[in-house]
N, C-alpha and C positions, 0 to 999 in steps of 0.2 A: 576247546569247549568242554565244559564239565557236565556230568549228569546225563540222563537219558530223556528223550522226548519223542512224541509223535507229531506229525504234521499232516493235516488234511484240510484242503479248502476246495469244496465242490462248486463254488459259485462260478458260473460262466459269465464272462464280461464281454460286452460289445462296446467298443470305444471308437469315438470319432464323430465327425459332423454328419455322417450318414448312418449312425448306429440305430436309429429308431426303426429303420426298415426291417430289422430282425425281430421286432416284437411279434409280428404275425406268426412266424415260425415257432416261437416259444409258446404262444397262446394255444397252438394246436395240441400241445402236450397235456393240457388240462381240461377239466370239464367245462360246462357251459356257464356256470355261475361265478362271476368275477365281482369282487368288491374293489372299487376304485377309491383309493385313500389319498387325500391331499390336504393342504394347509389352508391359508387364509384367502385364497382366490387369485394369487398372482399368476398361476398357470392359465387362468381364464383370460387375464389381461394380455399375456404375452403369446397366446395362441397354442401353447403346448397342450392344453386341455382338449381343444378341438382336434388336434392331430391324433392324440391318443384315443379319444372316443370314436373317431372315424374308423380307426383300425379295429377297435373292439366291436363296433357295429358290423364292419365288413366280415369279421370272423364269426359272426352270429352269436356273440356272447350276451348273456342276460346279466345286466350290470346294475349293481346297487352302489351307492356312494356313501363314504364317510368323509365329510368335509370339515374344515375348521380345526384341524389338528394344530395345536399351538407349538411355539418353539420349545417349551418345556412341557411335554405331554403330561396331563394330569391323570390321576387314578379315576376321577369321574368320567373323563373322556374315554379312558380305557373300557370302563363298564359299558358306556354307550356303544362303542365299537364292537364289543363282544356280542351284544344283543343284535346289532344289525347283521353281523356276519353269521350268527346262528340262524336268524330268521331267513337269511338268503341262502342257507346251505352252501356256504362258500367253498368253491373248489380252488380258488386262487385269490390271494390278496395282492393287489397291484398298487404299490406305493409310488406316488409321483411327487417329488419334493426333495427336501434336504434330509439331513441325518435324523432330525426329530420325527419326520414322517416315516422313515424307514425303521427307526427304533420302535415306533408305535405299532407299525404293521407286524413286527416280530412279536411284540407283547400280545397283540390280539391273536396271532397265530398259535401261540402256546396255551391260550386261555379259552378259545371257542369251545373246545370239546372237553374241557376240564370243569368238574363240578365244584372244585374248591375255589376259595377266594384267591385271585392271583397275587394280590399284595402280600397276603400271609404266606402263600406257598413259595413264590418266586423272589420276593423282595425282602422278606423278613427271615424266612427259613432257608432261602437260597437253594431250594430243591430243584430237581430237573423234572421236565414234563413226564407224566405217566399216562398221557392220553394222546390221541392222534393229533399231529401237527398239520395245520393248513399251510400249504406252500406259499412263499412270498416271492414276488418279483419287484425290482426297483427300477425306476427311471429317475435319475439323479438331476436335480436342478441347482444344487448348492453343494460345495465341497467343504470338507473339514472333518467330519466324524469318522469316515471309513466304514459307516454302517452298511454300505452297499456290499461289503465282502467280509462281514463278521457276524457273530451270533450274539452281539450285545444289544440290550434294550434298556433305556433309562426312563424311569417314570417318577413323577413328583406327586407326593401326597401332601396336598395343601393343608389338610387338617393337622397333621403331625409335623409339618415343616421339614419333611425328609425327601431328599432327592437321591434315589438309589439306582445304580446300574447293575444289571445281572448279565454277565457274559456266560451264556449257556454252553455246556460241554458238548452237546449233541450237534454235530455239523449239519444235521437235517434242518436246523433252525436258521442256518445261513440262507440268504436269498438264493433261490435256484438260478436266477439270472439277474444281471444288472446292466442297464443301458446308460452309458456315460457319454454324453454329448457336451463337449466344452462350451459350445455356443449357448446352451441353456443357462450357463452361469454368467453370461456377459451383461445381463440386465440387473444383476444384484446391486443394491445400493452399496457405496463404499464401506459403510460401517459393517454391513454383513460380510462383505468380501474379506476385510482385514480380520474380522473376528474368526472366520473360517480358516484363514491362513495361520493364525496363532494356534487354533485348535489342532491343526496338522502338526505344527512344530512341537507343541507340548505333548502330543501323543508319542512322538519319538523320544522326547526327553524322559517321559515316564518309564520307558523301557530301557533307556540308556544309563540313567543315573542309579545304577545298582550293580552289584557283583564286582569281583576283583580279578577274574580270570581273563585270559586272552581269548575273546569270543568273537567269532565272525559276525554275529548279529550286531555288535557295536560298530564294526567297520561299515556295515550296510547302513546303520543309523546315521553315521557321520556323513555319508554321501547323500542320504535323503535330506538331512538338515541343510547341507550346503545348497542343494537344489531348491529347497523352499526359500532360503534367503535370497538367492539369485533371482528366482522367478517372481518373488513378492515385490522386489524393488522395481522390476519392469512393470508389473501389473498395477502398482500404485500410481506410477507415472502415466501409464497408458492402459486403463481398464479394459479396452477393447482388443488388446494384444492377444490373439488367439493362441499363439505358441506358449506364452507365459501361463495363460489360464489352463491350457491343456496339460502342461507340466505339473501345475499345482493339483489339478484333478487326479492325475495318475499317482502323484506322490501321496496324496491324501489316502488313496486306497491302500497303498503298500505300507503306509505308516501304521495302520491298525487292522491288518488282516491276519495278524498273529505271526507273521514271518520274522520280524526283528525281535520277538520275545522268545524265540526258540533257544533252548539250552542255557537259560539264565533266569535269575529272579527279576522282578519288576517292581516299581515303586507305587505309583498312582496316588500319592498323598496330595499332590497339587489338585487332582480331580476331586478328592474328598473335600478339601478346603473350598474349592470353587463351587462344587455342587451344594455345599451348605449355604453359601452366599446366594446361589440361584434359587434355592428352596425358600429363602426368606425374602428375596427381592424380585424374583422372576426376571432377573437380568439375563442378557444374552450369554450363552455358555462360554464362548471363546473369550469374552471380555472378563468373565469372572476368573478364568484361568490366568489371564494376563495380569489381573490386579493382585493376585496372591503369589505368583511364581517367584519373583525375585526375592521377596522377604523369606520365602521358604528355602530357596536354594542358597541364599547367603547364610541362613541358619545352619543348614546341614553340611555346608561346604567343608568344614574341618573334619567331618567324619568320613568323607569320601574324596579327600583332597586329590588323590592320584587321578581320579576320573575327571574332576573339574579342571585339572591341569591339561589333561588330554583334550577335553572339550575346547579349552582356550586355544590350544595349538592347532588342532586338526579341523575345527569348525570355523574359528574366527581368525586364524593365522596370526596369533599373538606371538611376538618375538620374545623368547624367554631369556635372552642374553642379559646377564648382569642383574637378574631379578630373582627374588626368593620364590619358592614354590607358592606361597600364599599370595604374593603379588601377581604372579602369572594367572592363578585361578581367579582372583578378583578381577583382573583385567578382562578375562573372558566373559564374566557376568556383566561387566560394564559395557562391553561391546554388544552383548545381547540386549541390554537396556537401551542403548542408543538406537539399535535396529527397531526395537519395539516402538520407541517414540517416533522414529521415522515413518513407521506404518500408520501411526495415529491411534494406537491401542489405548484403552483405558488402563491407567497405571496405578489406580488405588480404588479401594472398595467404597470410599466415601462417595465417589462419583456415581456408584451403582446404588446408592441409597442406604448404606450401612452407617450407623452411628456407634459411638463408644458404648452406649447403653445396650447394644445388641450383641456384644462380643461373647458374653457368657452363653447366650442362647445359640449363637453360631457354633461355638465349641461343642455344645451338647448335641448339635445336629451333625457333627463331623465324625464319620467312621474312621477309625484308626487302622492304618495298614502297617504291616510288619516286615516287609521285604526290602525296604529302602535302606539307606545308610544310617538312619536314626529313627527309632520308634518313639514317637512323640507322646507325651502325656498331656493331660487336660490343660495344665498351666502353660505349657509350651505352645499349644495350639492357640490359646488366647493371646499369647505374646506375638505370635506370627500374625494373627489377625490385627492386632494393635499396630504392628509395624506396616501393615497393608493399608491403614487408613489414609 
């Protein structure tokens, strides 16, 4: 491994089908004012809301609620949440939901006590908080983002058609605790399940397809990818398989808690392309990534050929005998494509609502990253979007 790095992850995880029992012990560490944050109401239908509110009541907490957090949390919703949390003098923000709800809670946490506009400060200037941060706890109901153990928060500005993620440097922004009960994910519709599965896989890819040194992080990534592939196939055939869903939940956490990014550069260009699509269409995040991934990877493959060969051999078990390097690398991406189709992922942006006429605007909304195998220019981004139609 080359270079120098630090690693700190203070999030305490409670994992398993009995993990909610530890919520009360965590609540004792914070003041009486809790803001409960959740999405569209599925937690009320499946009983999780009642379980959580009963524990909050028994702990004597004064609870306010922010409901209706959407899959792509908007800036308007962030402003609303800031006002609720301020008015409640929040001591703890408790997010119950998937990655979007956790992301949103972190965005509120860094904004409640800040007088500056959060969009300008955090998402345009990418500054760090200079004010007191409200602690966040998470109860996860959908896997994919890894938001339960990182300091990232993605917000969409509908007016400017920009969807931007800020991974904060201060580990105090990471959730103080996260409760991961795989049973809570069993009621997800298949579309959301497979979308989350691909989100996990692509998080690993974004950290894998970069660098040329012999890096332990890449070996960890290969193992995580193989685990996702194996468990996803079981989960698609048997969505109620607890073991497969628990493995996916655990892999999702380790895919984006910064572990496999240590000691190396990372790419994240697929996310920039996908987030541009999401900002213009409000499509499900994992599906936007799936729709642009293969055109992007096939475009940059010649620039990072050695890693794509390794990917083919170590992740997809491609036999290199009698084949050129280019053939081996291409066969690995073909195997990935077959797996994605097997899962039922969206494979083009047309299905997500994108037309040819939108490509220039999409490219204008795409932030360019510089640490992958190829730094794209505007015309190349348009071409990749065109190949994704």
